[in-house]
FIROTI-94651 format. One record per residue: residue number from 0; residue in one letter; x, y, z of N, C-alpha, C in turn. Coordinates in nm, 2 decimals. Last residue first. Layout:
# residues N
{voro NUM,"A",{X,Y,Z},{X,Y,Z},{X,Y,Z}}
...
END
This chain:
# residues 232
{voro 231,"R",{-2.81,0.15,1.29},{-2.74,0.08,1.18},{-2.62,0.17,1.13}}
{voro 230,"Q",{-3.02,0.18,1.49},{-2.87,0.18,1.52},{-2.80,0.10,1.41}}
{voro 229,"P",{-3.30,0.41,1.47},{-3.23,0.28,1.44},{-3.08,0.29,1.45}}
{voro 228,"G",{-3.34,0.66,1.74},{-3.35,0.60,1.60},{-3.28,0.47,1.58}}
{voro 227,"W",{-3.29,0.74,1.99},{-3.42,0.70,1.96},{-3.44,0.64,1.83}}
{voro 226,"L",{-3.03,0.83,1.96},{-3.05,0.71,2.04},{-3.19,0.65,2.02}}
{voro 225,"K",{-3.07,1.06,1.80},{-3.00,0.94,1.74},{-3.02,0.82,1.82}}
{voro 224,"E",{-3.19,1.23,1.97},{-3.28,1.17,1.87},{-3.20,1.05,1.80}}
{voro 223,"S",{-3.07,1.16,2.31},{-3.07,1.23,2.18},{-3.16,1.16,2.08}}
{voro 222,"I",{-3.17,1.21,2.63},{-3.17,1.11,2.52},{-3.17,1.18,2.39}}
{voro 221,"E",{-2.96,1.42,2.83},{-3.09,1.40,2.76},{-3.07,1.29,2.65}}
{voro 220,"Q",{-2.75,1.28,3.08},{-2.77,1.36,2.96},{-2.90,1.32,2.89}}
{voro 219,"D",{-2.69,1.12,3.30},{-2.78,1.24,3.32},{-2.78,1.33,3.20}}
{voro 218,"S",{-2.58,0.90,3.18},{-2.49,0.99,3.25},{-2.56,1.13,3.27}}
{voro 217,"N",{-2.77,0.73,3.08},{-2.70,0.81,2.99},{-2.62,0.92,3.06}}
{voro 216,"A",{-2.90,0.61,3.29},{-2.82,0.53,3.21},{-2.73,0.61,3.12}}
{voro 215,"S",{-3.05,0.84,3.38},{-2.95,0.78,3.47},{-2.85,0.70,3.39}}
{voro 214,"L",{-3.23,0.86,3.16},{-3.14,0.97,3.20},{-3.02,0.92,3.28}}
{voro 213,"L",{-3.37,0.63,3.18},{-3.28,0.65,3.07},{-3.18,0.76,3.09}}
{voro 212,"T",{-3.50,0.68,3.43},{-3.42,0.55,3.41},{-3.32,0.57,3.30}}
{voro 211,"L",{-3.65,0.91,3.38},{-3.54,0.91,3.48},{-3.45,0.79,3.46}}
{voro 210,"Y",{-3.82,0.82,3.17},{-3.73,0.94,3.15},{-3.62,0.93,3.25}}
{voro 209,"L",{-3.96,0.62,3.30},{-3.88,0.59,3.18},{-3.78,0.70,3.16}}
{voro 208,"M",{-4.09,0.77,3.50},{-3.99,0.67,3.54},{-3.90,0.63,3.42}}
{voro 207,"R",{-4.26,0.92,3.34},{-4.16,0.99,3.42},{-4.05,0.89,3.46}}
{voro 206,"E",{-4.42,0.71,3.23},{-4.35,0.80,3.14},{-4.23,0.87,3.22}}
{voro 205,"P",{-4.53,0.58,3.46},{-4.44,0.51,3.37},{-4.35,0.60,3.28}}
{voro 204,"S",{-4.53,0.79,3.75},{-4.59,0.75,3.62},{-4.49,0.68,3.54}}
{voro 203,"G",{-4.59,0.74,4.11},{-4.52,0.79,3.99},{-4.60,0.76,3.86}}
{voro 202,"G",{-4.70,0.64,4.34},{-4.71,0.78,4.32},{-4.64,0.83,4.19}}
{voro 201,"N",{-4.69,0.37,4.36},{-4.59,0.44,4.44},{-4.59,0.59,4.41}}
{voro 200,"D",{-4.87,0.29,4.17},{-4.91,0.27,4.31},{-4.81,0.34,4.41}}
{voro 199,"R",{-4.72,0.33,3.94},{-4.84,0.42,3.97},{-4.87,0.41,4.12}}
{voro 198,"I",{-4.54,0.12,3.96},{-4.49,0.26,3.96},{-4.60,0.35,3.99}}
{voro 197,"D",{-4.71,-0.10,3.95},{-4.63,-0.08,4.07},{-4.58,0.07,4.08}}
{voro 196,"N",{-4.81,-0.08,3.70},{-4.90,-0.05,3.81},{-4.82,-0.03,3.94}}
{voro 195,"E",{-4.57,-0.14,3.56},{-4.63,-0.01,3.54},{-4.73,0.02,3.65}}
{voro 194,"M",{-4.55,-0.41,3.64},{-4.44,-0.31,3.67},{-4.49,-0.17,3.66}}
{voro 193,"A",{-4.78,-0.53,3.54},{-4.76,-0.53,3.68},{-4.65,-0.42,3.72}}
{voro 192,"E",{-4.73,-0.50,3.26},{-4.84,-0.43,3.32},{-4.82,-0.42,3.48}}
{voro 191,"N",{-4.52,-0.67,3.23},{-4.50,-0.53,3.20},{-4.61,-0.45,3.27}}
{voro 190,"V",{-4.65,-0.91,3.30},{-4.53,-0.86,3.38},{-4.51,-0.71,3.36}}
{voro 189,"L",{-4.83,-0.92,3.10},{-4.88,-0.91,3.23},{-4.77,-0.86,3.33}}
{voro 188,"P",{-4.66,-0.97,2.87},{-4.74,-0.84,2.88},{-4.80,-0.82,3.02}}
{voro 187,"I",{-4.56,-1.23,2.95},{-4.47,-1.11,2.95},{-4.55,-0.98,2.95}}
{voro 186,"V",{-4.72,-1.44,2.91},{-4.73,-1.38,3.04},{-4.65,-1.25,3.05}}
{voro 185,"Q",{-4.67,-1.55,2.67},{-4.80,-1.51,2.69},{-4.81,-1.42,2.82}}
{voro 184,"S",{-4.40,-1.63,2.71},{-4.43,-1.52,2.61},{-4.57,-1.47,2.63}}
{voro 183,"I",{-4.28,-1.82,2.86},{-4.35,-1.72,2.93},{-4.40,-1.61,2.84}}
{voro 182,"D",{-4.23,-2.16,2.86},{-4.25,-2.05,2.77},{-4.34,-1.94,2.84}}
{voro 181,"V",{-3.99,-2.37,3.01},{-4.11,-2.29,3.02},{-4.11,-2.18,2.92}}
{voro 180,"K",{-3.90,-2.72,3.03},{-3.87,-2.58,3.00},{-4.00,-2.50,2.98}}
{voro 179,"W",{-3.82,-2.98,3.21},{-3.94,-2.91,3.17},{-3.91,-2.76,3.15}}
{voro 178,"I",{-3.57,-3.19,3.08},{-3.60,-3.08,3.16},{-3.73,-3.01,3.12}}
{voro 177,"N",{-3.49,-3.38,2.89},{-3.53,-3.43,3.03},{-3.55,-3.32,3.13}}
{voro 176,"D",{-3.46,-3.24,2.66},{-3.34,-3.29,2.73},{-3.37,-3.32,2.87}}
{voro 175,"E",{-3.77,-3.10,2.74},{-3.66,-3.10,2.64},{-3.53,-3.14,2.71}}
{voro 174,"K",{-4.10,-3.09,2.78},{-3.98,-3.15,2.83},{-3.88,-3.16,2.72}}
{voro 173,"K",{-4.27,-2.78,2.81},{-4.24,-2.89,2.73},{-4.10,-2.95,2.78}}
{voro 172,"F",{-4.52,-2.55,2.90},{-4.40,-2.63,2.93},{-4.39,-2.74,2.84}}
{voro 171,"T",{-4.66,-2.22,2.93},{-4.66,-2.36,2.87},{-4.52,-2.42,2.89}}
{voro 170,"Y",{-4.87,-2.01,3.11},{-4.74,-2.07,3.10},{-4.75,-2.20,3.02}}
{voro 169,"Y",{-5.13,-1.81,2.97},{-5.08,-1.94,3.01},{-4.93,-1.94,3.01}}
{voro 168,"A",{-5.40,-1.59,3.05},{-5.27,-1.61,2.98},{-5.21,-1.73,3.04}}
{voro 167,"N",{-5.60,-1.46,3.20},{-5.63,-1.52,3.07},{-5.50,-1.53,2.99}}
{voro 166,"Q",{-5.55,-1.54,3.55},{-5.53,-1.46,3.43},{-5.57,-1.53,3.31}}
{voro 165,"L",{-5.67,-1.53,3.88},{-5.65,-1.61,3.76},{-5.65,-1.52,3.64}}
{voro 164,"E",{-5.51,-1.38,4.16},{-5.62,-1.37,4.05},{-5.58,-1.45,3.93}}
{voro 163,"G",{-5.30,-1.36,4.33},{-5.41,-1.45,4.37},{-5.53,-1.45,4.26}}
{voro 162,"N",{-5.12,-1.21,4.20},{-5.18,-1.16,4.32},{-5.31,-1.23,4.36}}
{voro 161,"I",{-5.18,-1.40,3.92},{-5.11,-1.28,3.97},{-5.18,-1.22,4.09}}
{voro 160,"V",{-5.14,-1.69,3.75},{-5.21,-1.63,3.86},{-5.12,-1.52,3.92}}
{voro 159,"A",{-5.17,-1.84,3.43},{-5.10,-1.75,3.52},{-5.19,-1.70,3.63}}
{voro 158,"P",{-5.27,-2.18,3.37},{-5.30,-2.03,3.36},{-5.21,-1.96,3.46}}
{voro 157,"A",{-5.05,-2.41,3.22},{-5.12,-2.37,3.34},{-5.15,-2.22,3.33}}
{voro 156,"K",{-4.96,-2.70,3.02},{-4.98,-2.56,3.04},{-5.06,-2.53,3.17}}
{voro 155,"A",{-4.74,-2.92,2.84},{-4.83,-2.89,2.96},{-4.85,-2.74,2.97}}
{voro 154,"E",{-4.72,-3.10,2.54},{-4.70,-2.98,2.61},{-4.80,-2.98,2.74}}
{voro 153,"K",{-4.76,-3.28,2.33},{-4.66,-3.31,2.44},{-4.63,-3.19,2.52}}
{voro 152,"T",{-4.95,-3.25,2.15},{-4.84,-3.16,2.14},{-4.73,-3.19,2.24}}
{voro 151,"A",{-5.12,-3.46,2.23},{-5.09,-3.44,2.09},{-4.96,-3.35,2.07}}
{voro 150,"E",{-5.16,-3.44,2.50},{-5.09,-3.56,2.45},{-5.04,-3.54,2.31}}
{voro 149,"D",{-5.14,-3.19,2.71},{-5.19,-3.22,2.58},{-5.10,-3.33,2.52}}
{voro 148,"Y",{-5.23,-3.13,3.05},{-5.13,-3.19,2.95},{-5.20,-3.23,2.82}}
{voro 147,"T",{-5.25,-2.87,3.30},{-5.31,-2.97,3.21},{-5.21,-3.01,3.11}}
{voro 146,"I",{-5.25,-2.75,3.63},{-5.17,-2.79,3.51},{-5.25,-2.89,3.43}}
{voro 145,"E",{-5.41,-2.47,3.77},{-5.41,-2.61,3.74},{-5.33,-2.65,3.62}}
{voro 144,"G",{-5.21,-2.17,3.79},{-5.32,-2.25,3.83},{-5.30,-2.40,3.80}}
{voro 143,"M",{-4.91,-2.00,3.93},{-4.99,-2.06,3.82},{-5.10,-2.15,3.87}}
{voro 142,"G",{-4.78,-1.68,4.01},{-4.79,-1.82,4.03},{-4.87,-1.88,3.91}}
{voro 141,"H",{-4.63,-1.38,4.11},{-4.68,-1.46,4.00},{-4.67,-1.61,4.04}}
{voro 140,"H",{-4.51,-1.20,4.28},{-4.64,-1.25,4.31},{-4.71,-1.33,4.20}}
{voro 139,"S",{-4.26,-1.15,4.16},{-4.26,-1.22,4.29},{-4.40,-1.27,4.33}}
{voro 138,"I",{-4.26,-1.00,3.92},{-4.28,-1.15,3.91},{-4.29,-1.22,4.05}}
{voro 137,"S",{-4.23,-0.73,3.97},{-4.30,-0.77,3.85},{-4.33,-0.92,3.84}}
{voro 136,"S",{-4.08,-0.68,4.19},{-4.23,-0.65,4.20},{-4.30,-0.71,4.08}}
{voro 135,"K",{-3.82,-0.74,4.10},{-3.89,-0.83,4.19},{-4.04,-0.81,4.19}}
{voro 134,"A",{-3.77,-0.68,3.75},{-3.78,-0.64,3.89},{-3.86,-0.74,3.97}}
{voro 133,"V",{-3.55,-0.74,3.50},{-3.66,-0.80,3.56},{-3.67,-0.76,3.71}}
{voro 132,"Y",{-3.31,-0.63,3.42},{-3.43,-0.57,3.37},{-3.56,-0.62,3.43}}
{voro 131,"G",{-3.04,-0.70,3.49},{-3.14,-0.66,3.59},{-3.26,-0.60,3.54}}
{voro 130,"S",{-2.86,-0.80,3.32},{-2.86,-0.65,3.33},{-2.97,-0.61,3.43}}
{voro 129,"R",{-2.91,-1.07,3.30},{-2.79,-1.02,3.38},{-2.79,-0.87,3.41}}
{voro 128,"Y",{-3.13,-1.06,3.14},{-3.15,-1.09,3.28},{-3.03,-1.06,3.36}}
{voro 127,"V",{-3.01,-0.97,2.89},{-3.13,-0.90,2.95},{-3.14,-0.93,3.10}}
{voro 126,"Y",{-2.82,-1.17,2.85},{-2.78,-1.03,2.87},{-2.89,-0.95,2.94}}
{voro 125,"S",{-2.99,-1.39,2.79},{-2.90,-1.39,2.91},{-2.85,-1.25,2.95}}
{voro 124,"T",{-3.09,-1.30,2.55},{-3.18,-1.32,2.67},{-3.10,-1.33,2.80}}
{voro 123,"F",{-2.86,-1.31,2.40},{-2.92,-1.18,2.43},{-3.02,-1.19,2.54}}
{voro 122,"Q",{-2.82,-1.59,2.40},{-2.72,-1.50,2.45},{-2.77,-1.37,2.48}}
{voro 121,"A",{-3.05,-1.69,2.27},{-3.02,-1.73,2.41},{-2.92,-1.63,2.47}}
{voro 120,"S",{-3.03,-1.57,2.02},{-3.14,-1.54,2.10},{-3.11,-1.57,2.25}}
{voro 119,"D",{-2.68,-1.46,1.97},{-2.80,-1.53,1.93},{-2.91,-1.51,2.03}}
{voro 118,"L",{-2.48,-1.17,1.90},{-2.55,-1.26,2.00},{-2.67,-1.33,1.93}}
{voro 117,"K",{-2.37,-0.99,1.72},{-2.32,-1.13,1.72},{-2.40,-1.23,1.81}}
{voro 116,"A",{-2.46,-0.75,1.79},{-2.50,-0.80,1.66},{-2.47,-0.95,1.65}}
{voro 115,"L",{-2.33,-0.68,2.02},{-2.47,-0.72,2.03},{-2.51,-0.79,1.90}}
{voro 114,"T",{-2.08,-0.61,1.92},{-2.09,-0.73,2.00},{-2.23,-0.78,2.01}}
{voro 113,"E",{-2.16,-0.38,1.79},{-2.09,-0.48,1.71},{-2.10,-0.61,1.79}}
{voro 112,"M",{-2.26,-0.22,1.99},{-2.35,-0.26,1.89},{-2.29,-0.38,1.81}}
{voro 111,"D",{-2.22,-0.24,2.33},{-2.15,-0.23,2.21},{-2.23,-0.29,2.10}}
{voro 110,"A",{-2.46,-0.07,2.55},{-2.40,-0.19,2.48},{-2.32,-0.15,2.36}}
{voro 109,"L",{-2.58,0.17,2.65},{-2.47,0.10,2.72},{-2.40,-0.01,2.64}}
{voro 108,"I",{-2.78,0.27,2.47},{-2.68,0.36,2.54},{-2.56,0.28,2.59}}
{voro 107,"R",{-2.92,0.05,2.38},{-2.85,0.14,2.28},{-2.75,0.23,2.35}}
{voro 106,"T",{-3.01,-0.04,2.63},{-2.91,-0.12,2.56},{-2.84,-0.04,2.45}}
{voro 105,"R",{-3.19,0.17,2.68},{-3.08,0.15,2.77},{-2.97,0.06,2.71}}
{voro 104,"I",{-3.38,0.12,2.47},{-3.30,0.25,2.47},{-3.18,0.23,2.56}}
{voro 103,"I",{-3.47,-0.15,2.52},{-3.42,-0.10,2.39},{-3.33,0.02,2.40}}
{voro 102,"I",{-3.55,-0.16,2.79},{-3.45,-0.25,2.74},{-3.39,-0.20,2.61}}
{voro 101,"V",{-3.74,0.05,2.80},{-3.62,0.06,2.88},{-3.51,-0.03,2.83}}
{voro 100,"Q",{-3.93,-0.05,2.62},{-3.86,0.08,2.59},{-3.73,0.09,2.67}}
{voro 99,"D",{-4.01,-0.28,2.76},{-3.95,-0.29,2.62},{-3.87,-0.17,2.59}}
{voro 98,"V",{-4.13,-0.16,2.98},{-4.02,-0.25,3.00},{-3.94,-0.26,2.86}}
{voro 97,"F",{-4.35,-0.01,2.87},{-4.24,0.05,2.95},{-4.12,-0.03,2.95}}
{voro 96,"S",{-4.42,-0.13,2.54},{-4.44,-0.12,2.68},{-4.33,-0.05,2.75}}
{voro 95,"R",{-4.42,0.07,2.23},{-4.40,-0.05,2.31},{-4.43,-0.02,2.46}}
{voro 94,"S",{-4.42,0.31,2.10},{-4.55,0.24,2.10},{-4.54,0.11,2.19}}
{voro 93,"Q",{-4.16,0.40,2.10},{-4.26,0.45,2.20},{-4.39,0.39,2.20}}
{voro 92,"V",{-4.06,0.25,1.88},{-4.02,0.22,2.02},{-4.12,0.27,2.12}}
{voro 91,"Q",{-4.19,0.38,1.67},{-4.21,0.23,1.70},{-4.17,0.20,1.84}}
{voro 90,"E",{-4.10,0.64,1.69},{-4.24,0.61,1.70},{-4.27,0.47,1.73}}
{voro 89,"K",{-3.82,0.61,1.65},{-3.87,0.66,1.78},{-4.02,0.62,1.80}}
{voro 88,"N",{-3.76,0.29,1.48},{-3.75,0.43,1.50},{-3.82,0.48,1.63}}
{voro 87,"E",{-3.57,-0.02,1.49},{-3.70,0.06,1.52},{-3.67,0.20,1.54}}
{voro 86,"D",{-3.33,-0.17,1.45},{-3.42,-0.14,1.34},{-3.52,-0.03,1.37}}
{voro 85,"F",{-3.18,-0.24,1.68},{-3.11,-0.20,1.56},{-3.21,-0.13,1.46}}
{voro 84,"I",{-3.37,-0.31,1.87},{-3.26,-0.22,1.90},{-3.19,-0.16,1.78}}
{voro 83,"A",{-3.51,-0.50,1.74},{-3.57,-0.37,1.75},{-3.47,-0.27,1.79}}
{voro 82,"Q",{-3.35,-0.72,1.77},{-3.37,-0.67,1.64},{-3.42,-0.53,1.64}}
{voro 81,"R",{-3.40,-0.76,2.05},{-3.26,-0.74,2.00},{-3.27,-0.67,1.86}}
{voro 80,"L",{-3.67,-0.82,2.04},{-3.62,-0.70,2.11},{-3.48,-0.66,2.06}}
{voro 79,"G",{-3.66,-1.07,1.91},{-3.73,-0.96,1.85},{-3.69,-0.82,1.91}}
{voro 78,"Q",{-3.53,-1.21,2.11},{-3.46,-1.19,1.98},{-3.52,-1.08,1.91}}
{voro 77,"Y",{-3.74,-1.22,2.29},{-3.62,-1.14,2.32},{-3.53,-1.12,2.20}}
{voro 76,"Y",{-3.91,-1.40,2.14},{-3.95,-1.26,2.19},{-3.83,-1.17,2.22}}
{voro 75,"D",{-3.75,-1.62,2.12},{-3.78,-1.55,2.00},{-3.83,-1.41,2.03}}
{voro 74,"L",{-3.75,-1.71,2.38},{-3.63,-1.67,2.33},{-3.65,-1.59,2.20}}
{voro 73,"T",{-4.02,-1.79,2.39},{-3.98,-1.68,2.47},{-3.84,-1.62,2.42}}
{voro 72,"P",{-4.03,-2.00,2.19},{-4.11,-1.88,2.18},{-4.07,-1.76,2.26}}
{voro 71,"K",{-3.83,-2.19,2.31},{-3.80,-2.11,2.19},{-3.90,-1.99,2.17}}
{voro 70,"R",{-3.81,-2.17,2.67},{-3.84,-2.23,2.54},{-3.83,-2.13,2.43}}
{voro 69,"L",{-3.57,-2.15,2.93},{-3.68,-2.09,2.85},{-3.69,-2.16,2.72}}
{voro 68,"L",{-3.35,-2.24,3.07},{-3.48,-2.29,3.12},{-3.60,-2.24,3.02}}
{voro 67,"A",{-3.13,-2.11,2.97},{-3.14,-2.25,2.95},{-3.27,-2.31,2.99}}
{voro 66,"A",{-3.18,-1.85,3.05},{-3.20,-1.88,2.91},{-3.21,-2.03,2.89}}
{voro 65,"V",{-3.12,-1.88,3.33},{-3.25,-1.84,3.29},{-3.27,-1.88,3.14}}
{voro 64,"K",{-2.84,-1.93,3.31},{-2.93,-2.03,3.36},{-3.08,-2.01,3.33}}
{voro 63,"D",{-2.75,-1.69,3.21},{-2.73,-1.81,3.13},{-2.82,-1.92,3.18}}
{voro 62,"G",{-2.83,-1.50,3.41},{-2.88,-1.49,3.27},{-2.87,-1.62,3.20}}
{voro 61,"S",{-2.92,-1.44,3.70},{-2.84,-1.56,3.65},{-2.88,-1.58,3.50}}
{voro 60,"G",{-3.05,-1.26,3.86},{-2.97,-1.21,3.74},{-2.88,-1.32,3.68}}
{voro 59,"Q",{-3.21,-1.33,4.06},{-3.07,-1.33,4.09},{-2.98,-1.27,3.97}}
{voro 58,"L",{-3.45,-1.32,3.93},{-3.43,-1.22,4.03},{-3.28,-1.22,4.08}}
{voro 57,"A",{-3.42,-1.55,3.77},{-3.44,-1.42,3.71},{-3.41,-1.31,3.81}}
{voro 56,"L",{-3.40,-1.75,3.96},{-3.28,-1.72,3.88},{-3.30,-1.59,3.81}}
{voro 55,"E",{-3.67,-1.75,4.06},{-3.55,-1.73,4.15},{-3.43,-1.68,4.07}}
{voro 54,"K",{-3.82,-1.80,3.83},{-3.84,-1.68,3.90},{-3.72,-1.64,3.99}}
{voro 53,"Y",{-3.72,-2.05,3.75},{-3.71,-1.94,3.66},{-3.72,-1.81,3.74}}
{voro 52,"D",{-3.79,-2.21,3.97},{-3.65,-2.19,3.94},{-3.63,-2.07,3.85}}
{voro 51,"E",{-4.07,-2.20,3.95},{-4.01,-2.13,4.06},{-3.86,-2.11,4.04}}
{voro 50,"L",{-4.10,-2.34,3.70},{-4.14,-2.20,3.71},{-4.08,-2.13,3.83}}
{voro 49,"S",{-3.99,-2.59,3.78},{-3.94,-2.52,3.67},{-3.97,-2.37,3.67}}
{voro 48,"K",{-4.17,-2.67,3.98},{-4.03,-2.63,4.02},{-3.96,-2.55,3.91}}
{voro 47,"L",{-4.39,-2.73,3.83},{-4.40,-2.62,3.92},{-4.26,-2.57,3.96}}
{voro 46,"I",{-4.28,-2.95,3.70},{-4.32,-2.84,3.62},{-4.33,-2.71,3.71}}
{voro 45,"L",{-4.24,-3.13,3.91},{-4.12,-3.08,3.83},{-4.15,-2.95,3.75}}
{voro 44,"P",{-4.50,-3.18,3.99},{-4.41,-3.11,4.08},{-4.28,-3.05,4.01}}
{voro 43,"N",{-4.59,-3.30,3.74},{-4.64,-3.17,3.79},{-4.56,-3.10,3.89}}
{voro 42,"D",{-4.46,-3.55,3.71},{-4.41,-3.44,3.64},{-4.47,-3.30,3.69}}
{voro 41,"T",{-4.57,-3.75,3.89},{-4.42,-3.73,3.88},{-4.39,-3.60,3.82}}
{voro 40,"D",{-4.84,-3.72,3.87},{-4.78,-3.74,4.00},{-4.63,-3.71,3.99}}
{voro 39,"A",{-4.89,-3.71,3.59},{-4.92,-3.60,3.67},{-4.85,-3.61,3.81}}
{voro 38,"S",{-4.66,-3.79,3.35},{-4.73,-3.85,3.46},{-4.76,-3.74,3.56}}
{voro 37,"Y",{-4.57,-3.83,3.01},{-4.61,-3.74,3.12},{-4.69,-3.82,3.22}}
{voro 36,"A",{-4.48,-4.03,2.85},{-4.41,-3.90,2.84},{-4.45,-3.81,2.95}}
{voro 35,"P",{-4.42,-4.35,3.02},{-4.51,-4.25,2.97},{-4.44,-4.11,2.96}}
{voro 34,"V",{-4.22,-4.61,2.92},{-4.22,-4.50,3.01},{-4.31,-4.39,2.95}}
{voro 33,"V",{-4.26,-4.95,2.89},{-4.29,-4.83,2.82},{-4.30,-4.71,2.93}}
{voro 32,"A",{-4.01,-5.19,2.96},{-4.13,-5.12,3.01},{-4.14,-4.99,2.93}}
{voro 31,"K",{-3.91,-5.45,2.75},{-3.88,-5.32,2.80},{-4.01,-5.25,2.84}}
{voro 30,"E",{-3.91,-5.79,2.86},{-3.96,-5.69,2.77},{-3.94,-5.55,2.84}}
{voro 29,"E",{-3.73,-6.10,2.86},{-3.75,-5.97,2.92},{-3.80,-5.87,2.82}}
{voro 28,"K",{-3.89,-6.41,2.85},{-3.81,-6.32,2.77},{-3.84,-6.17,2.82}}
{voro 27,"S",{-4.07,-6.55,3.00},{-3.94,-6.53,3.06},{-3.86,-6.43,2.98}}
{voro 26,"G",{-4.32,-6.64,2.95},{-4.30,-6.50,2.95},{-4.17,-6.46,3.01}}
{voro 25,"T",{-4.38,-6.90,2.91},{-4.35,-6.86,3.05},{-4.34,-6.71,3.06}}
{voro 24,"A",{-4.44,-6.93,2.64},{-4.53,-6.99,2.74},{-4.51,-6.93,2.88}}
{voro 23,"K",{-4.22,-6.80,2.52},{-4.35,-6.75,2.49},{-4.45,-6.80,2.60}}
{voro 22,"E",{-4.01,-6.96,2.61},{-4.01,-6.82,2.64},{-4.15,-6.76,2.62}}
{voro 21,"S",{-4.08,-7.21,2.49},{-4.08,-7.20,2.64},{-4.08,-7.05,2.68}}
{voro 20,"C",{-4.05,-7.16,2.23},{-4.19,-7.19,2.28},{-4.19,-7.17,2.43}}
{voro 19,"G",{-3.78,-7.12,2.22},{-3.86,-7.01,2.18},{-4.00,-7.03,2.23}}
{voro 18,"V",{-3.69,-7.38,2.29},{-3.66,-7.27,2.38},{-3.75,-7.15,2.35}}
{voro 17,"L",{-3.79,-7.53,2.08},{-3.84,-7.55,2.21},{-3.81,-7.44,2.31}}
{voro 16,"V",{-3.64,-7.43,1.87},{-3.79,-7.41,1.86},{-3.84,-7.43,2.00}}
{voro 15,"V",{-3.39,-7.51,1.95},{-3.41,-7.37,1.93},{-3.56,-7.34,1.93}}
{voro 14,"S",{-3.42,-7.79,1.94},{-3.39,-7.72,2.07},{-3.42,-7.57,2.06}}
{voro 13,"L",{-3.45,-7.83,1.67},{-3.56,-7.87,1.76},{-3.54,-7.80,1.89}}
{voro 12,"L",{-3.20,-7.77,1.57},{-3.32,-7.69,1.53},{-3.43,-7.71,1.63}}
{voro 11,"L",{-3.06,-7.97,1.69},{-3.02,-7.83,1.72},{-3.14,-7.74,1.68}}
{voro 10,"L",{-3.17,-8.20,1.58},{-3.18,-8.18,1.72},{-3.15,-8.04,1.76}}
{voro 9,"T",{-3.10,-8.17,1.31},{-3.24,-8.17,1.35},{-3.26,-8.14,1.49}}
{voro 8,"L",{-2.82,-8.19,1.32},{-2.88,-8.06,1.28},{-3.03,-8.05,1.32}}
{voro 7,"A",{-2.80,-8.46,1.40},{-2.75,-8.35,1.49},{-2.81,-8.22,1.45}}
{voro 6,"S",{-2.91,-8.57,1.17},{-2.97,-8.59,1.30},{-2.93,-8.49,1.40}}
{voro 5,"I",{-2.72,-8.50,0.98},{-2.86,-8.45,0.96},{-2.93,-8.46,1.09}}
{voro 4,"F",{-2.50,-8.64,1.07},{-2.49,-8.49,1.06},{-2.63,-8.43,1.05}}
{voro 3,"V",{-2.58,-8.90,1.04},{-2.55,-8.85,1.17},{-2.55,-8.70,1.18}}
{voro 2,"S",{-2.61,-8.92,0.77},{-2.73,-8.93,0.85},{-2.71,-8.88,0.99}}
{voro 1,"K",{-2.34,-8.90,0.69},{-2.43,-8.80,0.64},{-2.56,-8.80,0.73}}
{voro 0,"M",{-2.24,-9.14,0.79},{-2.19,-9.01,0.84},{-2.29,-8.90,0.81}}
END
């Protein structure tokens, strides 16, 4: 009886070994395909679409959708603006770009400070775009050049193109939750510059336009020194 049991066990072990050898020989054991993190043919159109979606949503004022497309460096930029609303004095605010000044002072005029203090970076970014601070003239002629991919950082980037001219600033992209999100923080100064140039091209000055914009937001009342100061 003992010998029969040993023989049966031997046959079982032998069959397992033979099956394993057969799988190795025939390659019948299924192996998972390795999916590359980036493929130019597949991902470059998606990266381009990400930028075009951002531009379209920004012009529509779709704040939540814009914030969902933006990467952390850009959200941090807007978070810095939110902090400036509370902390910066007149001299600091006036050293900023036209767009930054409009966002800071107009928000001080119109927003509830207690509510504003509770917003995180994505929520404040959403507020900025819902409020229409991004003008068509500032981004409608923006595109990008050749896309390159860095395997080490898993980031794609492309130089900004404005009115057909290549700029020394980059859009950077990274796939997060299977979406190519965009960082525009390097390009934001160019957006500000484009808006100021558009004002000058139409016979105005950024300083005068700032004054009129803030006057309108403040019910045609002069901007008080209190509004120019920290909101604590």
